[in-house]
C-alpha positions, 0 to 999 in steps of 0.5 A, spaced: 500 500 500 506 504 500 505 505 507 512 502 508 516 507 504 513 513 508 515 510 515 521 513 518 527 508 519 526 504 526 519 503 525 515 496 525 509 495 521 505 488 523 499 486 526 497 484 533 497 476 531 503 476 528 506 480 534 503 475 539 505 469 535 513 472 535 513 472 542 509 466 543 514 462 539 521 465 542 518 464 549 517 457 552 513 456 558 515 449 561 511 445 565 515 440 569 513 432 570 519 429 574 519 422 575 525 418 579 532 421 580 531 425 573 527 430 576 533 432 580 537 434 574 531 438 571 531 442 577 538 443 577 537 445 570 533 451 572 538 453 577 544 458 577 549 454 574 545 451 568 540 457 568 534 455 563 533 463 563 538 464 557 534 460 553 527 463 554 524 458 559 524 463 565 519 460 570 517 453 571 509 453 571 505 448 576 499 448 571 499 445 565 494 450 562 499 456 563 505 451 559 506 450 552 512 445 553 512 439 557 519 436 560 518 429 562 524 427 566 525 420 567 522 413 565 514 413 564 511 406 566 504 404 563 501 406 569 503 413 569 502 414 561 494 415 562 496 421 567 501 424 562 497 424 557 491 427 561 496 433 563 498 433 555 491 434 553 490 440 558 496 444 555 494 450 551 496 449 543 501 450 540 505 445 545 511 441 545 514 435 549 521 434 551 522 427 553 
Protein backbone atom coordinates (compact mmCIF):
# COMPACT_ATOMS: atom_id res chain seq x y z
CA UNK A 1 0.00 0.00 0.00
CA UNK A 2 3.01 2.25 0.15
CA UNK A 3 2.84 2.83 3.90
CA UNK A 4 6.13 1.03 4.50
CA UNK A 5 8.05 3.55 2.38
CA UNK A 6 6.63 6.53 4.31
CA UNK A 7 7.68 5.29 7.75
CA UNK A 8 10.97 6.62 9.14
CA UNK A 9 13.70 4.10 9.90
CA UNK A 10 13.39 2.27 13.20
CA UNK A 11 9.63 1.70 12.98
CA UNK A 12 7.98 -1.68 12.57
CA UNK A 13 4.62 -2.32 10.94
CA UNK A 14 2.89 -5.54 11.98
CA UNK A 15 -0.38 -6.96 13.27
CA UNK A 16 -1.19 -7.93 16.84
CA UNK A 17 -1.50 -11.59 15.83
CA UNK A 18 1.99 -11.64 14.29
CA UNK A 19 3.48 -9.88 17.31
CA UNK A 20 1.82 -12.29 19.75
CA UNK A 21 2.95 -15.24 17.64
CA UNK A 22 6.53 -13.96 17.64
CA UNK A 23 6.53 -13.57 21.41
CA UNK A 24 4.95 -16.99 21.90
CA UNK A 25 7.49 -18.62 19.58
CA UNK A 26 10.51 -17.12 21.32
CA UNK A 27 9.43 -17.59 24.92
CA UNK A 28 8.77 -21.10 26.23
CA UNK A 29 6.95 -21.68 29.49
CA UNK A 30 7.90 -25.17 30.67
CA UNK A 31 5.80 -27.47 32.83
CA UNK A 32 7.77 -29.94 34.87
CA UNK A 33 6.93 -33.61 35.07
CA UNK A 34 9.75 -35.18 37.05
CA UNK A 35 9.91 -38.89 37.72
CA UNK A 36 12.54 -40.56 39.92
CA UNK A 37 16.06 -39.17 40.14
CA UNK A 38 15.92 -37.35 36.78
CA UNK A 39 13.72 -34.68 38.36
CA UNK A 40 16.69 -33.58 40.49
CA UNK A 41 18.72 -32.98 37.32
CA UNK A 42 15.86 -30.97 35.82
CA UNK A 43 15.70 -28.80 38.94
CA UNK A 44 19.44 -28.21 38.69
CA UNK A 45 18.98 -27.04 35.09
CA UNK A 46 16.76 -24.23 36.35
CA UNK A 47 19.27 -23.18 39.00
CA UNK A 48 22.01 -20.60 38.66
CA UNK A 49 24.79 -22.75 37.21
CA UNK A 50 22.95 -24.09 34.16
CA UNK A 51 20.26 -21.35 34.07
CA UNK A 52 17.49 -22.12 31.56
CA UNK A 53 16.51 -18.43 31.59
CA UNK A 54 19.11 -17.66 28.94
CA UNK A 55 17.11 -19.85 26.53
CA UNK A 56 13.85 -18.02 27.24
CA UNK A 57 12.48 -20.55 29.76
CA UNK A 58 12.18 -18.18 32.68
CA UNK A 59 9.78 -19.83 35.12
CA UNK A 60 8.65 -23.43 35.52
CA UNK A 61 4.86 -23.45 35.50
CA UNK A 62 2.91 -25.50 38.06
CA UNK A 63 -0.26 -25.60 35.96
CA UNK A 64 -0.31 -27.26 32.52
CA UNK A 65 -2.80 -24.62 31.36
CA UNK A 66 -0.09 -21.97 31.63
CA UNK A 67 2.65 -24.00 29.94
CA UNK A 68 3.47 -24.74 26.31
CA UNK A 69 6.47 -27.06 26.84
CA UNK A 70 6.38 -30.26 28.87
CA UNK A 71 9.71 -31.60 30.08
CA UNK A 72 9.37 -35.28 31.01
CA UNK A 73 12.38 -36.14 33.14
CA UNK A 74 12.53 -39.83 33.94
CA UNK A 75 11.10 -43.17 32.90
CA UNK A 76 7.37 -43.29 32.14
CA UNK A 77 5.72 -46.57 33.13
CA UNK A 78 2.47 -47.99 31.74
CA UNK A 79 0.74 -46.97 34.95
CA UNK A 80 1.89 -43.34 34.66
CA UNK A 81 1.18 -42.93 30.91
CA UNK A 82 -2.54 -42.00 31.26
CA UNK A 83 -1.68 -39.30 33.81
CA UNK A 84 0.97 -37.90 31.49
CA UNK A 85 -1.50 -37.91 28.59
CA UNK A 86 -4.10 -36.07 30.69
CA UNK A 87 -1.60 -33.35 31.58
CA UNK A 88 -0.58 -33.08 27.91
CA UNK A 89 -4.23 -32.68 26.86
CA UNK A 90 -4.69 -29.85 29.39
CA UNK A 91 -1.89 -27.79 27.85
CA UNK A 92 -2.84 -24.95 25.53
CA UNK A 93 -1.86 -25.09 21.86
CA UNK A 94 0.80 -24.79 20.49
CA UNK A 95 2.51 -27.32 22.74
CA UNK A 96 5.78 -29.23 22.70
CA UNK A 97 7.27 -32.13 24.67
CA UNK A 98 10.89 -32.92 25.53
CA UNK A 99 11.36 -36.41 26.94
